[in-house]
Backbone as CSV, one residue per row, in Angstrom:
resi,resn,N_x,N_y,N_z,CA_x,CA_y,CA_z,C_x,C_y,C_z
1,UNK,38.180,-34.443,-122.297,37.317,-35.587,-122.597,37.812,-36.815,-121.857
2,UNK,36.878,-37.682,-121.536,37.191,-38.960,-120.896,36.342,-40.037,-121.571
3,UNK,36.964,-41.193,-121.844,36.243,-42.303,-122.448,36.415,-43.540,-121.577
4,UNK,35.328,-44.289,-121.391,35.377,-45.510,-120.598,35.764,-46.683,-121.490
5,UNK,36.900,-46.553,-122.127,37.409,-47.582,-123.019,38.875,-47.283,-123.304
6,UNK,39.534,-48.216,-123.933,40.887,-47.971,-124.418,40.787,-47.194,-125.724
7,UNK,41.584,-46.123,-125.870,41.511,-45.289,-127.063,42.899,-45.143,-127.674
8,UNK,42.969,-45.353,-128.998,44.216,-45.132,-129.738,43.906,-44.130,-130.837
9,UNK,44.585,-42.978,-130.818,44.346,-41.918,-131.801,45.594,-41.746,-132.668
10,UNK,45.422,-41.816,-133.982,46.521,-41.671,-134.929,46.449,-40.288,-135.578
11,UNK,47.534,-39.553,-135.548,47.572,-38.233,-136.169,47.721,-38.410,-137.682
12,UNK,46.727,-37.940,-138.429,46.721,-38.127,-139.885,47.265,-36.922,-140.629
13,UNK,47.022,-35.725,-140.071,47.545,-34.507,-140.696,47.595,-33.401,-139.646
14,UNK,48.452,-32.412,-139.901,48.560,-31.277,-138.996,49.372,-31.598,-137.754
15,UNK,49.284,-30.708,-136.783,49.990,-30.876,-135.517,49.199,-30.175,-134.426
16,UNK,49.471,-30.556,-133.190,48.735,-29.968,-132.065,49.504,-30.233,-130.783
17,UNK,49.036,-29.614,-129.725,49.519,-29.903,-128.385,48.450,-30.740,-127.698
18,UNK,48.842,-31.875,-127.132,47.880,-32.733,-126.439,48.171,-32.680,-124.937
19,UNK,47.102,-32.764,-124.162,47.189,-32.704,-122.704,46.613,-33.986,-122.114
20,UNK,47.355,-34.626,-121.237,46.856,-35.812,-120.548,47.753,-36.080,-119.355
21,UNK,47.813,-37.352,-118.922,48.618,-37.720,-117.763,50.103,-37.426,-117.974
22,UNK,50.520,-37.365,-119.216,51.935,-37.101,-119.502,52.251,-35.605,-119.522
23,UNK,51.287,-34.769,-119.142,51.487,-33.323,-119.212,51.027,-32.816,-120.568
24,UNK,51.783,-31.909,-121.177,51.436,-31.452,-122.520,52.613,-31.768,-123.440
25,UNK,52.264,-32.352,-124.606,53.275,-32.802,-125.553,52.837,-32.448,-126.970
26,UNK,53.772,-32.092,-127.847,53.426,-31.856,-129.247,53.269,-33.181,-129.990
27,UNK,52.318,-33.230,-130.905,52.139,-34.407,-131.761,51.951,-33.944,-133.194
28,UNK,52.335,-34.814,-134.125,52.178,-34.520,-135.541,52.072,-35.840,-136.292
29,UNK,52.076,-35.763,-137.616,51.949,-36.967,-138.438,53.064,-37.951,-138.073
30,UNK,52.672,-39.223,-137.885,53.633,-40.235,-137.462,53.529,-40.582,-135.999
31,UNK,52.693,-39.847,-135.264,52.508,-40.116,-133.840,51.141,-40.756,-133.589
32,UNK,51.071,-41.521,-132.508,49.804,-42.083,-132.040,49.702,-41.831,-130.542
33,UNK,48.486,-41.680,-130.061,48.234,-41.415,-128.649,47.475,-42.611,-128.077
34,UNK,48.025,-43.211,-127.048,47.397,-44.352,-126.389,46.857,-43.910,-125.035
35,UNK,45.554,-44.096,-124.817,44.906,-43.668,-123.578,44.192,-44.844,-122.927
36,UNK,44.426,-45.017,-121.636,43.700,-46.017,-120.887,42.281,-45.556,-120.598
37,UNK,41.442,-46.438,-120.046,40.063,-46.060,-119.721,40.015,-44.930,-118.697
38,UNK,39.086,-44.009,-118.893,38.816,-42.932,-117.938,40.024,-42.035,-117.686
39,UNK,40.790,-41.766,-118.745,41.950,-40.888,-118.658,41.626,-39.583,-119.382
40,UNK,41.825,-38.468,-118.713,41.546,-37.164,-119.300,42.450,-36.903,-120.501
41,UNK,41.880,-36.229,-121.522,42.624,-35.973,-122.738,42.026,-34.755,-123.438
42,UNK,42.897,-33.910,-123.991,42.423,-32.776,-124.795,43.517,-32.381,-125.770
43,UNK,43.128,-31.636,-126.811,44.088,-31.131,-127.791,43.894,-29.627,-127.961
44,UNK,44.964,-28.966,-128.409,44.872,-27.524,-128.624,45.880,-27.126,-129.707
45,UNK,45.568,-26.403,-130.729,44.182,-26.065,-131.106,43.563,-27.223,-131.878
46,UNK,42.293,-27.551,-131.614,41.639,-28.716,-132.189,41.544,-28.643,-133.709
47,UNK,41.323,-27.458,-134.278,41.079,-27.364,-135.721,42.335,-27.558,-136.553
48,UNK,43.487,-27.686,-135.926,44.732,-27.795,-136.670,45.230,-29.227,-136.793
49,UNK,44.452,-30.198,-136.404,44.903,-31.585,-136.467,43.744,-32.481,-136.884
50,UNK,44.056,-33.495,-137.705,43.079,-34.516,-138.090,43.579,-35.854,-137.574
51,UNK,42.700,-36.590,-136.933,43.122,-37.879,-136.389,42.046,-38.936,-136.620
52,UNK,42.475,-40.182,-136.582,41.566,-41.326,-136.617,41.707,-42.059,-135.294
53,UNK,40.599,-42.307,-134.632,40.629,-42.922,-133.298,39.973,-44.291,-133.333
54,UNK,40.579,-45.229,-132.653,40.012,-46.561,-132.447,39.614,-46.657,-130.973
55,UNK,38.360,-47.006,-130.736,37.856,-47.175,-129.375,37.711,-48.671,-129.119
56,UNK,38.442,-49.183,-128.139,38.472,-50.621,-127.862,37.791,-50.876,-126.524
57,UNK,36.721,-51.642,-126.551,36.015,-51.981,-125.318,36.986,-52.602,-124.319
58,UNK,36.891,-52.173,-123.071,37.828,-52.636,-122.050,37.765,-54.146,-121.865
59,UNK,36.556,-54.708,-121.845,36.429,-56.151,-121.669,37.062,-56.904,-122.830
60,UNK,36.883,-56.385,-124.051,37.501,-57.025,-125.223,39.019,-56.999,-125.100
61,UNK,39.560,-55.846,-124.719,41.009,-55.729,-124.574,41.534,-56.664,-123.486
62,UNK,40.792,-56.783,-122.374,41.227,-57.663,-121.297,41.144,-59.131,-121.696
63,UNK,40.142,-59.486,-122.516,40.075,-60.858,-123.020,41.321,-61.199,-123.825
64,UNK,41.721,-60.289,-124.720,42.916,-60.522,-125.525,44.167,-60.566,-124.642
65,UNK,44.221,-59.687,-123.662,45.364,-59.647,-122.751,45.451,-60.949,-121.962
66,UNK,44.283,-61.458,-121.538,44.274,-62.712,-120.786,44.850,-63.854,-121.607
67,UNK,44.413,-63.985,-122.856,44.910,-65.088,-123.673,46.376,-64.894,-124.020
68,UNK,46.801,-63.655,-124.159,48.213,-63.395,-124.428,49.083,-63.888,-123.267
69,UNK,48.569,-63.744,-122.034,49.349,-64.103,-120.848,48.715,-65.275,-120.092
70,UNK,48.035,-66.164,-120.807,47.301,-67.240,-120.146,48.207,-68.245,-119.456
71,UNK,49.498,-68.261,-119.795,50.398,-69.204,-119.137,50.672,-68.826,-117.688
72,UNK,50.438,-67.566,-117.325,50.739,-67.139,-115.962,49.536,-66.565,-115.228
73,UNK,48.487,-66.169,-115.927,47.318,-65.615,-115.249,46.439,-66.741,-114.725
74,UNK,45.873,-66.542,-113.537,45.005,-67.546,-112.947,43.711,-67.685,-113.736
75,UNK,43.063,-66.585,-114.019,41.808,-66.603,-114.759,41.530,-65.211,-115.301
76,UNK,40.400,-65.092,-115.986,40.032,-63.824,-116.618,39.901,-62.696,-115.597
77,UNK,39.512,-63.033,-114.355,39.335,-62.015,-113.336,40.657,-61.369,-112.937
78,UNK,41.756,-62.081,-113.147,43.065,-61.538,-112.798,43.649,-60.647,-113.887
79,UNK,43.023,-60.647,-115.068,43.614,-59.929,-116.202,43.721,-58.434,-115.934
80,UNK,42.708,-57.843,-115.318,42.723,-56.397,-115.118,43.850,-55.969,-114.184
81,UNK,43.983,-56.650,-113.047,45.042,-56.288,-112.121,46.423,-56.455,-112.721
82,UNK,46.603,-57.529,-113.480,47.892,-57.771,-114.110,48.165,-56.735,-115.191
83,UNK,47.131,-56.373,-115.967,47.296,-55.363,-117.019,47.693,-54.022,-116.411
84,UNK,47.117,-53.687,-115.257,47.456,-52.417,-114.614,48.915,-52.391,-114.162
85,UNK,49.454,-53.553,-113.829,50.867,-53.620,-113.443,51.770,-53.535,-114.675
86,UNK,51.379,-54.212,-115.736,52.214,-54.228,-116.944,52.171,-52.880,-117.658
87,UNK,50.958,-52.328,-117.806,50.794,-51.029,-118.465,50.531,-49.990,-117.387
88,UNK,51.583,-49.606,-116.717,51.442,-48.734,-115.559,51.246,-47.269,-115.940
89,UNK,51.551,-46.893,-117.187,51.354,-45.513,-117.631,49.988,-45.395,-118.297
90,UNK,49.088,-44.581,-117.755,47.728,-44.503,-118.292,47.627,-43.784,-119.627
91,UNK,48.658,-43.025,-120.007,48.635,-42.302,-121.283,50.050,-42.262,-121.849
92,UNK,50.164,-42.498,-123.150,51.481,-42.505,-123.786,51.391,-41.884,-125.175
93,UNK,52.470,-41.228,-125.588,52.642,-40.793,-126.975,53.558,-41.816,-127.649
94,UNK,53.095,-42.406,-128.723,53.878,-43.409,-129.443,54.448,-42.762,-130.706
95,UNK,55.755,-42.603,-130.763,56.413,-41.966,-131.899,56.708,-43.026,-132.959
96,UNK,55.725,-43.331,-133.779,55.857,-44.391,-134.771,56.765,-44.000,-135.924
97,UNK,56.752,-42.743,-136.296,57.449,-42.307,-137.500,56.527,-42.423,-138.706
98,UNK,56.818,-41.681,-139.749,55.916,-41.629,-140.897,55.880,-42.947,-141.660
99,UNK,56.993,-43.702,-141.691,56.981,-44.971,-142.413,56.029,-45.963,-141.748
100,UNK,56.172,-46.127,-140.448,55.280,-47.040,-139.725,53.840,-46.553,-139.763
101,UNK,53.674,-45.271,-139.598,52.334,-44.707,-139.653,51.698,-44.944,-141.018
102,UNK,52.515,-44.863,-142.076,51.999,-45.115,-143.417,51.531,-46.547,-143.609
103,UNK,52.180,-47.497,-142.935,51.744,-48.892,-143.014,50.348,-49.067,-142.428
104,UNK,50.067,-48.313,-141.365,48.803,-48.460,-140.646,47.654,-47.760,-141.368
105,UNK,47.963,-46.736,-142.151,46.928,-45.886,-142.757,45.866,-46.651,-143.535
106,UNK,46.210,-47.561,-144.467,45.147,-48.271,-145.204,44.280,-49.139,-144.307
107,UNK,44.862,-49.682,-143.251,44.068,-50.493,-142.327,43.084,-49.620,-141.562
108,UNK,43.545,-48.442,-141.171,42.644,-47.512,-140.495,41.485,-47.118,-141.400
109,UNK,41.801,-46.811,-142.664,40.755,-46.406,-143.602,39.730,-47.516,-143.798
110,UNK,40.200,-48.754,-143.859,39.260,-49.877,-144.029,38.406,-50.059,-142.780
111,UNK,39.008,-49.894,-141.600,38.222,-50.003,-140.373,37.154,-48.924,-140.298
112,UNK,37.515,-47.715,-140.725,36.535,-46.626,-140.744,35.378,-46.979,-141.677
113,UNK,35.696,-47.481,-142.876,34.656,-47.820,-143.847,33.738,-48.914,-143.304
114,UNK,34.311,-49.935,-142.698,33.502,-51.022,-142.144,32.653,-50.540,-140.969
115,UNK,33.200,-49.616,-140.173,32.446,-49.080,-139.040,31.256,-48.266,-139.520
116,UNK,31.451,-47.510,-140.601,30.353,-46.709,-141.149,29.252,-47.618,-141.678
117,UNK,29.638,-48.735,-142.297,28.634,-49.675,-142.799,27.816,-50.277,-141.667
118,UNK,28.430,-50.448,-140.511,27.712,-50.942,-139.344,27.419,-52.432,-139.337
119,UNK,28.051,-53.193,-140.218,27.799,-54.641,-140.282,28.805,-55.378,-139.397
120,UNK,28.748,-55.090,-138.112,29.770,-55.623,-137.208,29.740,-57.145,-137.078
121,UNK,28.574,-57.780,-136.917,28.603,-59.251,-136.808,29.132,-59.917,-138.081
122,UNK,28.709,-59.389,-139.251,29.129,-60.002,-140.506,30.605,-59.785,-140.798
123,UNK,31.144,-58.649,-140.404,32.543,-58.331,-140.698,33.423,-58.376,-139.456
124,UNK,32.969,-59.095,-138.443,33.710,-59.154,-137.189,35.133,-59.654,-137.391
125,UNK,35.283,-60.734,-138.134,36.615,-61.324,-138.296,37.558,-60.384,-139.036
126,UNK,37.036,-59.662,-140.026,37.894,-58.726,-140.752,38.295,-57.559,-139.853
127,UNK,37.351,-57.017,-139.087,37.677,-55.933,-138.170,38.697,-56.384,-137.129
128,UNK,38.525,-57.598,-136.645,39.464,-58.115,-135.660,40.852,-58.287,-136.284
129,UNK,40.897,-58.791,-137.525,42.183,-58.970,-138.201,42.884,-57.628,-138.408
130,UNK,42.131,-56.604,-138.758,42.717,-55.274,-138.940,43.250,-54.735,-137.613
131,UNK,42.484,-54.918,-136.542,42.941,-54.451,-135.235,44.220,-55.167,-134.821
132,UNK,44.288,-56.471,-135.034,45.491,-57.214,-134.675,46.693,-56.735,-135.483
133,UNK,46.486,-56.435,-136.757,47.589,-55.938,-137.581,48.081,-54.587,-137.066
134,UNK,47.145,-53.736,-136.670,47.513,-52.401,-136.164,48.231,-52.505,-134.824
135,UNK,47.695,-53.295,-133.906,48.315,-53.385,-132.584,49.673,-54.069,-132.670
136,UNK,49.867,-54.912,-133.690,51.180,-55.528,-133.887,52.232,-54.475,-134.229
137,UNK,51.829,-53.439,-134.962,52.749,-52.340,-135.276,52.985,-51.478,-134.039
138,UNK,51.927,-51.275,-133.246,52.038,-50.399,-132.076,52.807,-51.026,-130.920
139,UNK,52.678,-52.340,-130.743,53.173,-53.003,-129.533,54.625,-52.679,-129.188
140,UNK,55.560,-52.676,-130.149,56.953,-52.397,-129.768,57.179,-50.993,-129.208
141,UNK,56.235,-50.095,-129.441,56.397,-48.712,-128.997,55.721,-48.444,-127.656
142,UNK,54.946,-49.407,-127.162,54.224,-49.212,-125.906,55.146,-49.560,-124.742
143,UNK,55.295,-48.650,-123.825,56.152,-48.874,-122.663,55.423,-49.761,-121.649
144,UNK,56.112,-50.800,-121.199,55.520,-51.740,-120.253,56.444,-51.913,-119.057
145,UNK,55.880,-52.426,-117.974,56.642,-52.731,-116.766,56.749,-54.250,-116.634
146,UNK,57.903,-54.737,-116.246,58.093,-56.176,-116.130,57.451,-56.690,-114.846
147,UNK,56.784,-57.839,-114.956,56.162,-58.500,-113.814,56.538,-59.973,-113.892
148,UNK,57.077,-60.518,-112.819,57.536,-61.902,-112.827,56.462,-62.823,-112.246
149,UNK,55.903,-63.650,-113.121,55.006,-64.717,-112.698,55.400,-65.971,-113.466
150,UNK,55.140,-67.135,-112.881,55.524,-68.383,-113.537,54.318,-69.284,-113.711
151,UNK,54.350,-70.175,-114.706,53.251,-71.126,-114.877,53.029,-72.000,-113.643
152,UNK,54.105,-72.310,-112.894,53.951,-73.151,-111.715,53.090,-72.459,-110.661
153,UNK,53.264,-71.142,-110.498,52.419,-70.397,-109.569,50.958,-70.542,-109.956
154,UNK,50.702,-70.441,-111.236,49.346,-70.496,-111.741,48.728,-71.882,-111.539
155,UNK,49.515,-72.932,-111.794,48.979,-74.288,-111.715,48.591,-74.679,-110.306
156,UNK,49.168,-74.057,-109.309,48.939,-74.469,-107.934,47.931,-73.600,-107.198
157,UNK,47.396,-72.591,-107.830,46.707,-71.590,-107.032,45.196,-71.723,-107.011
158,UNK,44.517,-71.419,-108.100,43.075,-71.227,-108.012,42.285,-72.309,-108.721
159,UNK,41.023,-72.488,-108.335,40.189,-73.531,-108.926,39.547,-73.088,-110.230
160,UNK,40.363,-72.716,-111.204,39.821,-72.177,-112.444,39.904,-73.216,-113.545
161,UNK,39.204,-72.929,-114.651,39.305,-73.807,-115.804,40.729,-73.810,-116.342
162,UNK,41.245,-74.970,-116.768,42.598,-75.009,-117.325,42.643,-74.276,-118.651
163,UNK,43.465,-73.229,-118.734,43.490,-72.389,-119.918,44.676,-72.669,-120.832
164,UNK,45.799,-72.998,-120.249,46.996,-73.146,-121.063,47.759,-74.381,-120.625
165,UNK,48.091,-75.243,-121.567,48.820,-76.452,-121.237,49.501,-76.976,-122.496
166,UNK,50.407,-77.911,-122.315,51.060,-78.527,-123.455,50.072,-79.455,-124.146
167,UNK,49.965,-79.349,-125.449,49.115,-80.278,-126.188,49.963,-81.482,-126.571
168,UNK,50.099,-82.386,-125.605,50.902,-83.579,-125.759,50.071,-84.769,-125.288
169,UNK,50.473,-85.990,-125.647,49.721,-87.157,-125.170,49.585,-87.153,-123.654
170,UNK,48.391,-87.475,-123.177,48.102,-87.452,-121.750,48.404,-88.829,-121.161
171,UNK,49.136,-88.831,-120.074,49.450,-90.102,-119.427,48.199,-90.736,-118.829
172,UNK,48.167,-92.064,-118.853,47.006,-92.806,-118.379,46.709,-92.483,-116.919
173,UNK,47.750,-92.313,-116.092,47.535,-92.016,-114.678,46.778,-90.705,-114.487
174,UNK,47.073,-89.709,-115.322,46.361,-88.435,-115.226,44.896,-88.609,-115.584
175,UNK,44.618,-89.391,-116.620,43.237,-89.646,-117.017,42.473,-90.384,-115.920
176,UNK,43.123,-91.381,-115.315,42.464,-92.133,-114.247,42.182,-91.249,-113.032
177,UNK,43.135,-90.386,-112.700,42.923,-89.478,-111.565,41.786,-88.520,-111.844
178,UNK,41.737,-87.959,-113.048,40.636,-87.044,-113.386,39.299,-87.782,-113.352
179,UNK,39.269,-89.013,-113.855,38.032,-89.791,-113.852,37.545,-90.030,-112.430
180,UNK,38.478,-90.310,-111.528,38.099,-90.528,-110.130,37.494,-89.261,-109.521
181,UNK,38.075,-88.109,-109.830,37.553,-86.847,-109.302,36.165,-86.554,-109.847
182,UNK,35.958,-86.802,-111.143,34.646,-86.550,-111.743,33.587,-87.505,-111.184
183,UNK,33.965,-88.741,-110.918,32.987,-89.722,-110.446,32.501,-89.410,-109.037
184,UNK,33.355,-88.832,-108.209,32.955,-88.558,-106.820,33.674,-87.309,-106.313
185,UNK,33.246,-86.160,-106.804,33.885,-84.899,-106.402,33.618,-84.572,-104.934
186,UNK,32.538,-85.132,-104.382,32.199,-84.838,-102.990,33.030,-85.659,-102.005
187,UNK,33.756,-86.622,-102.489,34.601,-87.428,-101.605,35.708,-86.554,-101.004
188,UNK,36.062,-86.749,-99.743,37.126,-85.931,-99.124,38.513,-86.367,-99.588
189,UNK,38.794,-86.141,-100.856,40.051,-86.589,-101.443,41.245,-85.880,-100.798
190,UNK,42.300,-86.633,-100.605,43.605,-86.054,-100.310,44.522,-86.389,-101.472
191,UNK,45.576,-85.636,-101.614,46.509,-85.893,-102.707,47.127,-87.277,-102.572
192,UNK,47.425,-87.668,-101.348,48.042,-88.981,-101.132,47.087,-90.099,-101.535
193,UNK,45.815,-89.991,-101.156,44.846,-91.028,-101.498,44.660,-91.124,-103.006
194,UNK,44.533,-89.969,-103.669,44.346,-89.967,-105.116,45.567,-90.558,-105.817
195,UNK,46.751,-90.201,-105.337,47.975,-90.722,-105.949,48.058,-92.235,-105.799
196,UNK,47.627,-92.748,-104.659,47.704,-94.200,-104.447,46.771,-94.956,-105.378
197,UNK,45.652,-94.331,-105.778,44.719,-95.009,-106.682,45.295,-95.184,-108.075
198,UNK,46.246,-94.353,-108.454,46.858,-94.469,-109.784,48.311,-94.922,-109.690
199,UNK,48.751,-95.294,-108.475,50.073,-95.872,-108.238,51.213,-94.933,-108.640
200,UNK,51.062,-93.682,-108.206,52.134,-92.704,-108.347,52.374,-92.068,-106.987
201,UNK,53.521,-91.444,-106.825,53.746,-90.661,-105.615,52.963,-89.358,-105.727
202,UNK,52.645,-88.717,-104.611,51.944,-87.429,-104.689,52.675,-86.407,-105.560
203,UNK,53.986,-86.364,-105.480,54.759,-85.411,-106.282,54.649,-85.732,-107.773
204,UNK,54.736,-87.015,-108.113,54.617,-87.419,-109.515,53.234,-87.091,-110.059
205,UNK,52.213,-87.400,-109.277,50.853,-87.133,-109.740,50.631,-85.646,-109.965
206,UNK,51.116,-84.821,-109.044,50.959,-83.372,-109.203,51.575,-82.902,-110.505
207,UNK,52.788,-83.368,-110.800,53.469,-82.947,-112.023,52.742,-83.460,-113.268
208,UNK,52.391,-84.729,-113.277,51.735,-85.337,-114.440,50.370,-84.702,-114.687
209,UNK,49.612,-84.490,-113.622,48.261,-83.943,-113.751,48.301,-82.494,-114.231
210,UNK,49.195,-81.697,-113.656,49.295,-80.288,-114.062,49.745,-80.151,-115.507
211,UNK,50.651,-81.023,-115.956,51.079,-80.986,-117.354,49.928,-81.327,-118.287
212,UNK,49.048,-82.229,-117.867,47.945,-82.662,-118.714,46.782,-81.686,-118.729
213,UNK,46.423,-81.157,-117.559,45.181,-80.398,-117.440,45.354,-78.965,-116.948
214,UNK,46.592,-78.527,-116.753,46.824,-77.136,-116.406,46.545,-76.778,-114.966
215,UNK,46.175,-77.743,-114.146,45.864,-77.517,-112.731,46.380,-78.696,-111.934
216,UNK,46.704,-78.445,-110.675,47.012,-79.548,-109.785,45.725,-80.321,-109.480
217,UNK,45.828,-81.561,-109.025,44.600,-82.331,-108.753,43.657,-81.663,-107.755
218,UNK,44.206,-81.078,-106.695,43.342,-80.460,-105.690,42.669,-79.206,-106.230
219,UNK,43.386,-78.408,-107.017,42.764,-77.240,-107.641,41.683,-77.676,-108.633
220,UNK,41.930,-78.764,-109.345,40.936,-79.290,-110.296,39.696,-79.773,-109.543
221,UNK,39.901,-80.455,-108.420,38.778,-80.915,-107.607,37.954,-79.731,-107.118
222,UNK,38.610,-78.681,-106.676,37.893,-77.495,-106.210,37.062,-76.905,-107.339
223,UNK,37.631,-76.867,-108.544,36.901,-76.367,-109.699,35.627,-77.181,-109.940
224,UNK,35.724,-78.509,-109.871,34.545,-79.366,-110.073,33.485,-79.084,-109.021
225,UNK,33.913,-78.916,-107.775,32.951,-78.658,-106.705,32.254,-77.313,-106.892
226,UNK,33.007,-76.329,-107.303,32.409,-75.008,-107.521,31.377,-75.080,-108.642
227,UNK,31.700,-75.775,-109.720,30.764,-75.889,-110.836,29.473,-76.587,-110.419
228,UNK,29.586,-77.657,-109.628,28.400,-78.368,-109.170,27.613,-77.517,-108.175
229,UNK,28.309,-76.785,-107.328,27.627,-75.908,-106.381,26.868,-74.818,-107.127
230,UNK,27.457,-74.278,-108.189,26.763,-73.266,-108.990,25.493,-73.844,-109.592
231,UNK,25.547,-75.084,-110.065,24.338,-75.716,-110.616,23.258,-75.861,-109.548
232,UNK,23.648,-76.280,-108.348,22.679,-76.423,-107.267,22.057,-75.088,-106.898
233,UNK,22.845,-74.036,-106.889,22.309,-72.719,-106.562,21.339,-72.232,-107.632
234,UNK,21.589,-72.609,-108.877,20.696,-72.204,-109.970,19.406,-73.009,-109.988
235,UNK,19.515,-74.309,-109.723,18.404,-75.213,-110.010,17.651,-75.700,-108.782
236,UNK,18.147,-75.420,-107.586,17.475,-75.866,-106.367,17.373,-74.706,-105.391
237,UNK,16.644,-74.951,-104.314,16.525,-73.961,-103.251,17.334,-74.351,-102.015
238,UNK,18.319,-75.217,-102.190,19.167,-75.594,-101.067,19.852,-74.367,-100.479
239,UNK,19.948,-74.259,-99.160,20.748,-73.187,-98.556,22.202,-73.306,-98.994
240,UNK,22.909,-72.207,-98.919,24.305,-72.180,-99.367,25.133,-73.222,-98.624
241,UNK,24.964,-73.307,-97.314,25.741,-74.262,-96.530,25.441,-75.697,-96.951
242,UNK,24.160,-75.989,-97.214,23.776,-77.338,-97.625,24.335,-77.670,-98.999
243,UNK,24.302,-76.690,-99.910,24.869,-76.913,-101.238,26.366,-77.169,-101.147
244,UNK,27.029,-76.433,-100.266,28.460,-76.643,-100.071,28.768,-78.029,-99.526
245,UNK,27.952,-78.482,-98.550,28.170,-79.821,-97.992,27.922,-80.903,-99.030
246,UNK,26.931,-80.702,-99.878,26.609,-81.721,-100.869,27.751,-81.926,-101.868
247,UNK,28.493,-80.864,-102.164,29.588,-81.009,-103.131,30.906,-81.385,-102.460
248,UNK,30.923,-81.452,-101.100,32.123,-81.969,-100.463,32.797,-81.085,-99.440
249,UNK,32.271,-79.885,-99.200,32.891,-79.009,-98.205,32.154,-79.117,-96.879
250,UNK,32.896,-79.221,-95.798,32.275,-79.390,-94.491,31.845,-78.075,-93.860
251,UNK,32.396,-76.946,-94.336,32.048,-75.654,-93.741,31.552,-74.684,-94.804
252,UNK,30.612,-73.848,-94.384,30.098,-72.830,-95.298,31.188,-71.834,-95.673
253,UNK,32.064,-71.489,-94.748,33.093,-70.487,-95.032,34.036,-70.957,-96.132
254,UNK,34.423,-72.240,-96.088,35.307,-72.762,-97.134,34.597,-72.786,-98.483
255,UNK,33.334,-73.201,-98.490,32.563,-73.233,-99.728,32.420,-71.834,-100.311
256,UNK,32.109,-70.865,-99.460,31.943,-69.487,-99.915,33.252,-68.924,-100.456
257,UNK,34.343,-69.209,-99.764,35.645,-68.709,-100.195,36.025,-69.245,-101.576
258,UNK,35.889,-70.563,-101.759,36.256,-71.167,-103.039,35.323,-70.695,-104.150
259,UNK,34.026,-70.617,-103.863,33.054,-70.204,-104.863,33.326,-68.776,-105.320
260,UNK,33.557,-67.883,-104.381,33.794,-66.474,-104.709,35.070,-66.310,-105.513
261,UNK,36.099,-67.070,-105.166,37.365,-66.972,-105.871,37.224,-67.444,-107.315
262,UNK,36.408,-68.453,-107.537,36.236,-69.011,-108.878,35.267,-68.209,-109.735
263,UNK,34.119,-67.856,-109.163,33.048,-67.219,-109.925,33.172,-65.702,-109.943
264,UNK,33.745,-65.132,-108.882,33.818,-63.679,-108.792,32.644,-63.069,-108.063
265,UNK,31.712,-63.906,-107.612,30.550,-63.469,-106.835,30.379,-64.400,-105.652
266,UNK,29.810,-63.911,-104.576,29.493,-64.783,-103.458,28.344,-65.709,-103.867
267,UNK,28.179,-66.871,-103.212,27.057,-67.758,-103.552,25.704,-67.065,-103.467
268,UNK,25.519,-66.221,-102.458,24.223,-65.547,-102.311,23.955,-64.598,-103.470
269,UNK,24.964,-63.837,-103.876,24.784,-62.918,-105.000,24.579,-63.690,-106.304
270,UNK,25.295,-64.792,-106.450,25.127,-65.615,-107.656,23.697,-66.135,-107.756
271,UNK,23.161,-66.634,-106.644,21.789,-67.140,-106.654,20.789,-66.029,-106.953
272,UNK,21.053,-64.834,-106.451,20.127,-63.717,-106.669,20.064,-63.304,-108.138
273,UNK,21.046,-63.713,-108.926,21.064,-63.346,-110.345,20.265,-64.303,-111.217
274,UNK,19.622,-65.322,-110.621,18.804,-66.231,-111.425,17.731,-65.451,-112.162
275,UNK,17.519,-65.753,-113.455,16.514,-65.002,-114.214,15.112,-65.234,-113.671
276,UNK,14.300,-64.223,-113.827,12.910,-64.280,-113.374,11.996,-64.142,-114.575
277,UNK,10.970,-64.994,-114.657,9.989,-64.886,-115.743,8.603,-64.709,-115.137
278,UNK,7.624,-64.434,-115.967,6.248,-64.267,-115.529,5.392,-65.317,-116.218
279,UNK,4.600,-66.086,-115.451,3.771,-67.122,-116.061,2.554,-66.486,-116.731
280,UNK,1.719,-67.325,-117.347,0.606,-66.810,-118.138,-0.442,-66.108,-117.300
281,UNK,-0.395,-66.273,-115.966,-1.347,-65.570,-115.106,-0.739,-64.279,-114.555
282,UNK,0.505,-63.930,-115.020,1.115,-62.670,-114.624,1.911,-62.746,-113.341
283,UNK,2.051,-63.981,-112.776,2.784,-64.112,-111.531,4.270,-64.258,-111.827
284,UNK,5.081,-63.653,-110.984,6.527,-63.741,-111.158,7.012,-65.102,-110.680
285,UNK,7.893,-65.707,-111.464,8.448,-67.020,-111.104,9.894,-67.093,-111.525
286,UNK,10.735,-67.731,-110.724,12.127,-67.907,-111.080,12.284,-69.066,-112.034
287,UNK,13.195,-68.898,-112.977,13.492,-69.976,-113.906,14.466,-70.931,-113.245
288,UNK,14.132,-72.224,-113.269,15.003,-73.215,-112.618,15.333,-74.312,-113.624
């Protein structure tokens, strides 16, 4: 069997031989099987084991992984690649032991009951709380690979929304610099020019701004330009190059590069995704 999701199977009774990327291994009560998306898995003999399985949507798992590592990840698009490096083994047997497994059992039973009821929107928070409690027990048993990334790498790299920062009072110079960028994002700002407007050195401004908003000033400016370019692509028929020039880029290649890095799609593909509606006479029209 193969599932396009993350799967965690808990052995509730009996024993069996399981087959996956780890070869063939015996499992019994107290063990859990962790499988990545699209990983082959089978048991033998099937009738001799009872298990409870949790199927976790890959996007949901990556969202949680992103927030867990938001201090070093550039954006949500980087979560998958980073997760593949950290969790390099696609299948694992987790030897929890009967005591730990017993702690998880009532939570599993409650998740099963809520799943059968099918009231997912109404009981979303409870299901999420149960999953977090279960994964908290599992986490120490999951083998991971170390990957060295630093917040400084993240702050200097991509034009993404600021995700993680110190919640401390923001210095006035940082606020003034951000205000200047918002007022005229199309201006050909340099770090030196922006720093002079708030009477700091370029190095000081970079440090102060990144501490306040999670991005360097130039990365923040790029983010603003990408957001405005996306609006123009949605709401106007400007060519890609013209939209890029309007937000401050002199070349189409630079605009396309920054837009693709931020949005995950090229400007042309992004524009093609605009919703289409049909007017009362049956003619197709794009929503703007």
